[in-house]
ZAZA-238288 format. One record per atom (N, C-alpha, C): z, y, x; residue number from 1; atom name. Coordinates in pm, whole numbers, plus 50000, padded with zeros to 5 digits. Last residue first. Layout:
# ZAZA-238288
c3;c2;c1;dovex;pado
Z;Y;X;NUM;CA
...
***
This chain:
# ZAZA-238288
c3;c2;c1;dovex;pado
73868;22183;50130;239;N
73918;22094;50237;239;CA
74070;22079;50221;239;C
73785;22379;49955;238;N
73808;22242;49898;238;CA
73870;22147;50003;238;C
73748;22599;50105;237;N
73859;22604;50007;237;CA
73891;22463;49960;237;C
73511;22525;50238;236;N
73635;22545;50311;236;CA
73756;22539;50221;236;C
73326;22536;50034;235;N
73355;22405;50098;235;CA
73487;22415;50171;235;C
73326;22812;49989;234;N
73365;22721;49882;234;CA
73404;22585;49937;234;C
73222;22892;50234;233;N
73360;22932;50195;233;CA
73410;22849;50085;233;C
72966;22785;50207;232;N
73056;22738;50315;232;CA
73197;22772;50280;232;C
72862;22930;49993;231;N
72879;22788;49981;231;CA
72972;22731;50086;231;C
72859;23189;50110;230;N
72939;23160;49989;230;CA
72965;23013;49973;230;C
72671;23148;50310;229;N
72812;23185;50346;229;CA
72906;23156;50229;229;C
72441;23100;50156;228;N
72491;22998;50248;228;CA
72640;23027;50281;228;C
72419;23348;50031;227;N
72446;23230;49949;227;CA
72499;23115;50035;227;C
72363;23513;50256;226;N
72487;23532;50175;226;CA
72523;23411;50087;226;C
72110;23381;50336;225;N
72230;23381;50419;225;CA
72362;23412;50343;225;C
71891;23423;50178;224;N
71961;23294;50166;224;CA
72090;23292;50242;224;C
71777;23658;50243;223;N
71862;23657;50124;223;CA
71937;23527;50112;223;C
71602;23622;50447;222;N
71743;23650;50487;222;CA
71838;23648;50363;222;C
71357;23602;50325;221;N
71416;23480;50376;221;CA
71562;23502;50407;221;C
71315;23868;50260;220;N
71335;23774;50155;220;CA
71398;23646;50203;220;C
71275;23984;50512;219;N
71393;24017;50437;219;CA
71420;23917;50325;219;C
71043;23960;50658;218;N
71136;23844;50659;218;CA
71259;23868;50573;218;C
70909;24189;50673;217;N
70873;24105;50563;217;CA
70965;23987;50552;217;C
70983;24315;50914;216;N
71056;24347;50790;216;CA
71026;24254;50672;216;C
70999;24232;51209;215;N
70923;24171;51103;215;CA
70993;24192;50964;215;C
71183;24370;51359;214;N
71046;24365;51402;214;CA
70948;24311;51297;214;C
71414;24339;51211;213;N
71371;24473;51250;213;CA
71224;24476;51288;213;C
71434;24057;51216;212;N
71412;24130;51087;212;CA
71361;24275;51109;212;C
71485;24007;51480;211;N
71358;23961;51422;211;CA
71329;24034;51292;211;C
71738;24127;51498;210;N
71628;24172;51579;210;CA
71494;24134;51524;210;C
71874;23959;51327;209;N
71860;24099;51290;209;CA
71749;24163;51373;209;C
71864;23715;51459;208;N
71808;23725;51326;208;CA
71781;23870;51287;208;C
72015;23767;51686;207;N
71870;23750;51700;207;CA
71801;23763;51566;207;C
72288;23792;51703;206;N
72214;23889;51623;206;CA
72063;23881;51636;206;C
72471;23655;51863;205;N
72434;23601;51735;205;CA
72355;23695;51647;205;C
72521;23734;52113;204;N
72617;23777;52015;204;CA
72575;23737;51870;204;C
72305;23623;52250;203;N
72442;23572;52281;203;CA
72542;23617;52174;203;C
72085;23772;52172;202;N
72094;23631;52134;202;CA
72238;23582;52147;202;C
72140;24011;52299;201;N
72135;24011;52150;201;CA
72150;23867;52103;201;C
72111;23935;52563;200;N
72238;23989;52519;200;CA
72250;23983;52364;200;C
71837;23870;52578;199;N
71940;23766;52587;199;CA
72074;23814;52536;199;C
71637;24030;52322;198;N
71699;24027;52455;198;CA
71809;23924;52461;198;C
71432;23825;52106;197;N
71537;23926;52125;197;CA
71589;23919;52266;197;C
71087;23755;52189;196;N
71222;23718;52153;196;CA
71320;23835;52171;196;C
70776;23849;52056;195;N
70876;23873;52162;195;CA
71014;23831;52110;195;C
70469;23669;52001;194;N
70586;23738;51952;194;CA
70691;23748;52065;194;C
70288;23567;52167;193;N
70235;23643;52051;193;CA
70348;23726;51990;193;C
70365;23402;52369;192;N
70390;23545;52380;192;CA
70323;23631;52278;192;C
70377;23139;52346;191;N
70241;23195;52365;191;CA
70246;23344;52391;191;C
70644;23112;52290;190;N
70596;23057;52418;190;CA
70455;23113;52448;190;C
70650;23230;52031;189;N
70726;23289;52144;189;CA
70672;23242;52280;189;C
70488;23065;51882;188;N
70461;23205;51883;188;CA
70530;23275;52000;188;C
70612;22816;51914;187;N
70478;22835;51974;187;CA
70448;22985;51984;187;C
70852;22839;51766;186;N
70855;22831;51910;186;CA
70720;22861;51976;186;C
70896;22847;51491;185;N
70815;22950;51549;185;CA
70811;22950;51700;185;C
70961;22505;51460;184;N
70945;22633;51389;184;CA
70849;22728;51457;184;C
70982;22253;51568;183;N
71025;22367;51651;183;CA
70998;22504;51591;183;C
71064;21924;51519;182;N
71014;22041;51456;182;CA
71071;22161;51529;182;C
70978;21646;51726;181;N
71076;21751;51691;181;CA
71007;21867;51627;181;C
70972;21308;51830;180;N
70904;21419;51760;180;CA
71012;21519;51718;180;C
70929;21062;52073;179;N
71016;21160;52017;179;CA
70935;21272;51955;179;C
70713;20906;52121;178;N
70844;20839;52118;178;CA
70950;20933;52054;178;C
70387;20909;51972;177;N
70502;20981;52027;177;CA
70631;20899;52013;177;C
70174;20787;51839;176;N
70225;20724;51962;176;CA
70351;20794;52017;176;C
70211;20743;51477;175;N
70163;20818;51593;175;CA
70232;20761;51719;175;C
70321;20635;51258;174;N
70176;20622;51270;174;CA
70119;20685;51397;174;C
70587;20690;51228;173;N
70553;20551;51261;173;CA
70403;20529;51281;173;C
70584;20959;51152;172;N
70640;20921;51282;172;CA
70599;20781;51327;172;C
70504;21056;50906;171;N
70400;21013;50998;171;CA
70453;20957;51132;171;C
70708;21140;50741;170;N
70612;21053;50683;170;CA
70508;20999;50785;170;C
70856;21299;50922;169;N
70922;21185;50852;169;CA
70816;21086;50797;169;C
70680;21506;50994;168;N
70729;21409;51095;168;CA
70779;21283;51024;168;C
70652;21641;50747;167;N
70537;21586;50816;167;CA
70581;21476;50914;167;C
70916;21723;50700;166;N
70850;21629;50609;166;CA
70731;21563;50672;166;C
70944;21903;50915;165;N
71032;21781;50911;165;CA
70974;21680;50814;165;C
70751;22094;50851;164;N
70738;22017;50976;164;CA
70823;21893;50971;164;C
70842;22200;50606;163;N
70709;22139;50615;163;CA
70702;22048;50741;163;C
71110;22280;50703;162;N
71084;22205;50577;162;CA
70950;22129;50589;162;C
70995;22546;50901;161;N
71109;22468;50848;161;CA
71075;22406;50715;161;C
70671;22518;51045;160;N
70770;22589;50971;160;CA
70875;22496;50912;160;C
70516;22361;51199;159;N
70460;22395;51067;159;CA
70554;22483;50989;159;C
70508;22248;51481;158;N
70543;22383;51440;158;CA
70471;22422;51306;158;C
70620;21987;51678;157;N
70555;22018;51556;157;CA
70600;22158;51503;157;C
70571;21811;51969;156;N
70632;21932;51916;156;CA
70553;21969;51790;156;C
70628;21495;52087;155;N
70542;21572;51999;155;CA
70623;21692;51944;155;C
70620;21299;52381;154;N
70692;21396;52301;154;CA
70591;21479;52213;154;C
70437;21127;52486;153;N
70570;21079;52471;153;CA
70650;21167;52379;153;C
70092;21056;52381;152;N
70198;21141;52433;152;CA
70337;21078;52410;152;C
69742;21007;52378;151;N
69873;20950;52390;151;CA
69975;21051;52447;151;C
69512;21089;52185;150;N
69572;21160;52294;150;CA
69716;21116;52307;150;C
69439;20958;51968;149;N
69335;20962;52073;149;CA
69390;21035;52196;149;C
69647;21000;51796;148;N
69626;20867;51848;148;CA
69520;20859;51955;148;C
69607;21269;51723;147;N
69729;21227;51805;147;CA
69705;21092;51870;147;C
69374;21255;51571;146;N
69377;21342;51690;146;CA
69491;21296;51783;146;C
69459;21094;51363;145;N
69350;21049;51446;145;CA
69349;21127;51580;145;C
69652;21259;51253;144;N
69694;21134;51308;144;CA
69583;21080;51401;144;C
69496;21466;51151;143;N
69591;21496;51259;143;CA
69635;21368;51332;143;C
69349;21328;50957;142;N
69280;21398;51065;142;CA
69375;21423;51182;142;C
69551;21233;50785;141;N
69465;21140;50858;141;CA
69397;21203;50979;141;C
69671;21468;50667;140;N
69740;21386;50768;140;CA
69650;21297;50850;140;C
69570;21621;50467;139;N
69509;21640;50598;139;CA
69572;21550;50709;139;C
69725;21572;50253;138;N
69587;21531;50239;138;CA
69515;21541;50376;138;C
69968;21691;50317;137;N
69954;21547;50329;137;CA
69811;21502;50324;137;C
69973;21981;50521;136;N
69941;21917;50394;136;CA
69914;21770;50408;136;C
70008;22105;50758;135;N
70126;22034;50706;135;CA
70095;21957;50574;135;C
69752;22072;51012;134;N
69795;22118;50876;134;CA
69914;22041;50830;134;C
69623;22180;51334;133;N
69653;22087;51227;133;CA
69691;22147;51095;133;C
69611;22287;51593;132;N
69679;22364;51487;132;CA
69715;22270;51372;132;C
69686;22126;51896;131;N
69601;22122;51777;131;CA
69675;22196;51664;131;C
69666;22001;52224;130;N
69724;22104;52136;130;CA
69628;22118;52018;130;C
69761;21743;52469;129;N
69671;21817;52381;129;CA
69745;21921;52298;129;C
69911;21650;52675;128;N
69812;21560;52616;128;CA
69718;21629;52526;128;C
70019;21780;52963;127;N
69993;21821;52826;127;CA
69880;21736;52768;127;C
70249;21724;53196;126;N
70132;21658;53140;126;CA
70115;21692;52992;126;C
70354;21958;53431;125;N
70371;21911;53295;125;CA
70239;21847;53251;125;C
70334;22083;53671;124;N
70340;21936;53677;124;CA
70349;21876;53535;124;C
70351;22358;53619;123;N
70222;22298;53658;123;CA
70219;22148;53660;123;C
70495;22544;53418;122;N
70531;22404;53459;122;CA
70401;22330;53498;122;C
70365;22785;53380;121;N
70504;22786;53421;121;CA
70550;22652;53475;121;C
70112;22702;53300;120;N
70126;22793;53412;120;CA
70267;22792;53468;120;C
70162;22536;53084;119;N
70096;22479;53203;119;CA
70110;22568;53326;119;C
70268;22714;52901;118;N
70355;22614;52958;118;CA
70295;22552;53083;118;C
70034;22859;52842;117;N
70154;22931;52905;117;CA
70245;22828;52971;117;C
69879;22660;52722;116;N
69831;22725;52846;116;CA
69946;22797;52917;116;C
70038;22606;52495;115;N
70013;22501;52593;115;CA
69971;22557;52729;115;C
70005;22848;52362;114;N
70143;22809;52408;114;CA
70131;22700;52515;114;C
69737;22832;52302;113;N
69787;22942;52388;113;CA
69924;22907;52443;113;C
69726;22607;52132;112;N
69655;22610;52262;112;CA
69704;22715;52356;112;C
69881;22702;51924;111;N
69923;22584;51997;111;CA
69856;22577;52135;111;C
69720;22916;51831;110;N
69852;22943;51887;110;CA
69902;22825;51970;110;C
69484;22852;51702;109;N
69478;22875;51850;109;CA
69615;22903;51914;109;C
69607;22941;51390;108;N
69485;22905;51462;108;CA
69497;22947;51614;108;C
69966;22887;51388;107;N
69840;22947;51338;107;CA
69725;22910;51431;107;C
70132;22562;51412;106;N
70113;22707;51441;106;CA
69986;22759;51380;106;C
70049;22232;51537;105;N
70093;22330;51441;105;CA
70069;22470;51487;105;C
70154;22047;51813;104;N
70087;22038;51684;104;CA
70140;22148;51591;104;C
70129;21952;52141;103;N
70171;22063;52055;103;CA
70086;22059;51925;103;C
70259;21691;52339;102;N
70149;21737;52255;102;CA
70203;21845;52165;102;C
70334;21564;52668;101;N
70368;21636;52547;101;CA
70243;21673;52471;101;C
70454;21300;52884;100;N
70349;21384;52836;100;CA
70386;21447;52700;100;C
70674;21264;53170;99;N
70640;21241;53026;99;CA
70526;21337;52985;99;C
70776;21291;53425;98;N
70639;21236;53409;98;CA
70599;21205;53267;98;C
71012;21416;53471;97;N
71016;21270;53452;97;CA
70881;21207;53430;97;C
70946;21683;53493;96;N
71028;21618;53598;96;CA
71020;21469;53592;96;C
70814;21741;53260;95;N
70745;21770;53388;95;CA
70818;21696;53503;95;C
71017;21683;53072;94;N
70888;21603;53077;94;CA
70817;21620;53210;94;C
71200;21888;53126;93;N
71235;21747;53144;93;CA
71113;21659;53160;93;C
71037;22104;53041;92;N
71081;22094;53184;92;CA
71122;21947;53215;92;C
71019;22036;52773;91;N
70894;22041;52856;91;CA
70929;22035;53004;91;C
71281;22062;52696;90;N
71216;21930;52688;90;CA
71086;21923;52768;90;C
71313;22331;52742;89;N
71396;22239;52815;89;CA
71334;22098;52813;89;C
71139;22437;52549;88;N
71113;22464;52690;88;CA
71187;22361;52774;88;C
71261;22345;52319;87;N
71127;22302;52345;87;CA
71091;22324;52495;87;C
71508;22471;52335;86;N
71504;22328;52349;86;CA
71362;22278;52380;86;C
71435;22734;52289;85;N
71495;22694;52421;85;CA
71483;22547;52442;85;C
71338;22709;52034;84;N
71241;22752;52137;84;CA
71299;22719;52275;84;C
71571;22626;51890;83;N
71454;22542;51897;83;CA
71358;22577;52012;83;C
71894;22666;52035;82;N
71777;22722;51969;82;CA
71658;22637;51992;82;C
72188;22561;51981;81;N
72078;22506;52060;81;CA
71951;22555;51992;81;C
72513;22703;52006;80;N
72385;22700;51940;80;CA
72278;22641;52035;80;C
72798;22491;52083;79;N
72709;22605;52101;79;CA
72585;22593;52015;79;C
73002;22317;51976;78;N
73015;22376;52114;78;CA
72924;22495;52139;78;C
73136;22367;51653;77;N
73030;22317;51739;77;CA
73036;22389;51875;77;C
73453;22328;51505;76;N
73363;22413;51581;76;CA
73262;22340;51667;76;C
73575;22262;51244;75;N
73514;22163;51337;75;CA
73407;22234;51422;75;C
73655;22437;51044;74;N
73756;22380;51133;74;CA
73708;22271;51229;74;C
73482;22578;50895;73;N
73523;22445;50841;73;CA
73618;22371;50935;73;C
73435;22797;51055;72;N
73504;22817;50926;72;CA
73557;22684;50875;72;C
73284;22665;51252;71;N
73413;22723;51282;71;CA
73498;22745;51158;71;C
73056;22591;51118;70;N
73136;22488;51178;70;CA
73277;22539;51211;70;C
72953;22846;51048;69;N
73002;22755;50945;69;CA
73093;22646;51000;69;C
72875;22936;51304;68;N
72975;23007;51227;68;CA
73039;22915;51121;68;C
72669;22753;51354;67;N
72785;22754;51441;67;CA
72899;22825;51370;67;C
72496;22825;51145;66;N
72545;22686;51154;66;CA
72674;22684;51242;66;C
72434;23085;51216;65;N
72496;23059;51088;65;CA
72556;22919;51086;65;C
72289;23079;51445;64;N
72430;23108;51457;64;CA
72503;23087;51330;64;C
72063;22815;51505;63;N
72100;22926;51417;63;CA
72247;22949;51425;63;C
72044;22504;51532;62;N
71949;22612;51563;62;CA
71975;22732;51467;62;C
72225;22254;51618;61;N
72251;22378;51546;61;CA
72154;22489;51599;61;C
72052;21939;51580;60;N
72120;22039;51660;60;CA
72130;22169;51581;60;C
72048;21600;51526;59;N
72039;21731;51453;59;CA
72119;21832;51531;59;C
71882;21298;51572;58;N
71958;21402;51632;58;CA
71937;21534;51553;58;C
71749;21128;51407;57;N
71828;21068;51517;57;CA
71918;21172;51584;57;C
71759;21199;51057;56;N
71718;21227;51194;56;CA
71807;21163;51296;56;C
71849;21171;50803;55;N
71790;21052;50868;55;CA
71751;21075;51012;55;C
71920;21418;50716;54;N
72029;21318;50746;54;CA
71979;21195;50813;54;C
71666;21523;50670;53;N
71755;21583;50767;53;CA
71863;21487;50813;53;C
71576;21347;50465;52;N
71504;21356;50592;52;CA
71595;21417;50704;52;C
71758;21398;50261;51;N
71754;21265;50321;51;CA
71681;21265;50455;51;C
71692;21663;50206;50;N
71826;21633;50255;50;CA
71827;21494;50321;50;C
71429;21626;50112;49;N
71451;21699;50235;49;CA
71588;21668;50292;49;C
71489;21489;49873;48;N
71407;21428;49975;48;CA
71427;21493;50112;48;C
71635;21685;49731;47;N
71697;21566;49773;47;CA
71623;21495;49887;47;C
71659;22006;49716;46;N
71550;21914;49754;46;CA
71608;21788;49815;46;C
71869;22169;49687;45;N
71785;22149;49569;45;CA
71666;22059;49597;45;C
71988;22164;49934;44;N
72076;22155;49820;44;CA
71998;22127;49689;44;C
71800;22208;50130;43;N
71840;22070;50107;43;CA
71928;22056;49981;43;C
71795;22484;50145;42;N
71682;22417;50085;42;CA
71722;22271;50047;42;C
72034;22520;50289;41;N
72024;22568;50154;41;CA
71908;22499;50078;41;C
71952;22411;50533;40;N
72067;22356;50462;40;CA
72059;22398;50316;40;C
71747;22586;50605;39;N
71714;22443;50583;39;CA
71829;22374;50502;39;C
71884;22820;50643;38;N
71779;22815;50537;38;CA
71747;22669;50506;38;C
72060;22763;50862;37;N
72111;22785;50725;37;CA
72004;22772;50616;37;C
71903;22492;51062;36;N
71951;22635;51039;36;CA
71995;22652;50896;36;C
71849;22238;51299;35;N
71903;22278;51168;35;CA
71948;22425;51165;35;C
71610;22074;51414;34;N
71681;22193;51461;34;CA
71728;22266;51335;34;C
71586;21723;51446;33;N
71579;21841;51364;33;CA
71662;21955;51423;33;C
71392;21458;51578;32;N
71503;21553;51597;32;CA
71478;21672;51504;32;C
71319;21109;51577;31;N
71288;21247;51542;31;CA
71412;21337;51541;31;C
71182;20828;51743;30;N
71299;20913;51715;30;CA
71248;21052;51673;30;C
71108;20489;51798;29;N
71064;20619;51746;29;CA
71183;20700;51706;29;C
71118;20292;52110;28;N
71135;20318;51963;28;CA
71086;20458;51927;28;C
71290;20356;52429;27;N
71183;20311;52340;27;CA
71211;20341;52194;27;C
71466;20452;52608;26;N
71511;20339;52524;26;CA
71401;20281;52438;26;C
71354;20680;52714;25;N
71370;20563;52801;25;CA
71399;20437;52718;25;C
71371;20849;52493;24;N
71243;20817;52549;24;CA
71251;20692;52633;24;C
71649;20865;52455;23;N
71560;20820;52343;23;CA
71430;20771;52403;23;C
71737;20975;52693;22;N
71776;20837;52657;22;CA
71691;20782;52549;22;C
71632;21228;52668;21;N
71590;21145;52774;21;CA
71618;20999;52746;21;C
71789;21310;52454;20;N
71645;21300;52435;20;CA
71585;21212;52549;20;C
72041;21324;52570;19;N
72016;21233;52458;19;CA
71870;21211;52437;19;C
71992;21529;52753;18;N
72028;21396;52802;18;CA
72006;21293;52695;18;C
71953;21744;52585;17;N
71844;21701;52669;17;CA
71866;21558;52722;17;C
72212;21764;52474;16;N
72094;21737;52390;16;CA
71975;21683;52469;16;C
72358;21831;52694;15;N
72385;21702;52632;15;CA
72271;21665;52538;15;C
72261;22094;52734;14;N
72240;21989;52833;14;CA
72260;21850;52777;14;C
72345;22226;52489;13;N
72206;22219;52532;13;CA
72180;22105;52631;13;C
72595;22021;52329;12;N
72551;22144;52387;12;CA
72402;22122;52431;12;C
72659;21874;52010;11;N
72608;21859;52145;11;CA
72569;21996;52198;11;C
72747;21758;51739;10;N
72818;21857;51828;10;CA
72779;21828;51978;10;C
72499;21740;51484;9;N
72563;21681;51603;9;CA
72629;21788;51690;9;C
72521;21751;51141;8;N
72490;21830;51259;8;CA
72569;21775;51378;8;C
72421;21647;50818;7;N
72473;21616;50947;7;CA
72430;21707;51056;7;C
72504;21801;50516;6;N
72399;21782;50614;6;CA
72462;21756;50754;6;C
72704;21880;50340;5;N
72652;21737;50336;5;CA
72537;21713;50429;5;C
72766;22137;50442;4;N
72717;22117;50306;4;CA
72641;21982;50293;4;C
72762;21999;50737;3;N
72755;22133;50683;3;CA
72688;22124;50547;3;C
72953;21763;50906;2;N
72865;21790;50796;2;CA
72878;21936;50753;2;C
72947;21644;51252;1;N
73011;21702;51132;1;CA
72908;21724;51025;1;C
***
């Protein structure tokens, strides 16, 4: 379905992992986006970003706002597929199937810490490497050189929404990964630098409020949500 002209696939968590397995087995290059309301709003004024989102091989609903919007628009998505959960699921899949993964992005040393935590939980996981890198285009060559010297099947990119998708789109054909996905703040949670909301809070769609309470500086980012809701209601009226 489309949320303000942005494609979102109606797949649950397990179906998403099955699609990713098929991508890897089928060969070629594939990139996945974990779509949230902030990204959709950004796409309204950034045509290039909108094209990148709609060019993805798979777009999942990372954010209850997307699930809510789908219900308002009469095409309810089956469930939210959070980026951090999907990263763990893909890592578990990789450990079972013998695929290798690489972690790119995050603050200094966060990728390495997240990789170490994954290695403890999933001892059979092949971790090709971890590197903080940079989302800036002028630094692409250095990151590409690092990736090409460490062959991987799956690339997790954590430069933050918008930056990570643009990085993947311009570099996917220059790197060995078969699947690349932007995972936002997943490294922070997997490394345990940050704590996720309790499962009960996640289930009722209030993880954003929990994060806001722990990180008050995020309030500016949350201002996009009322505008997103307004645009969705406008779209609903036009249907």
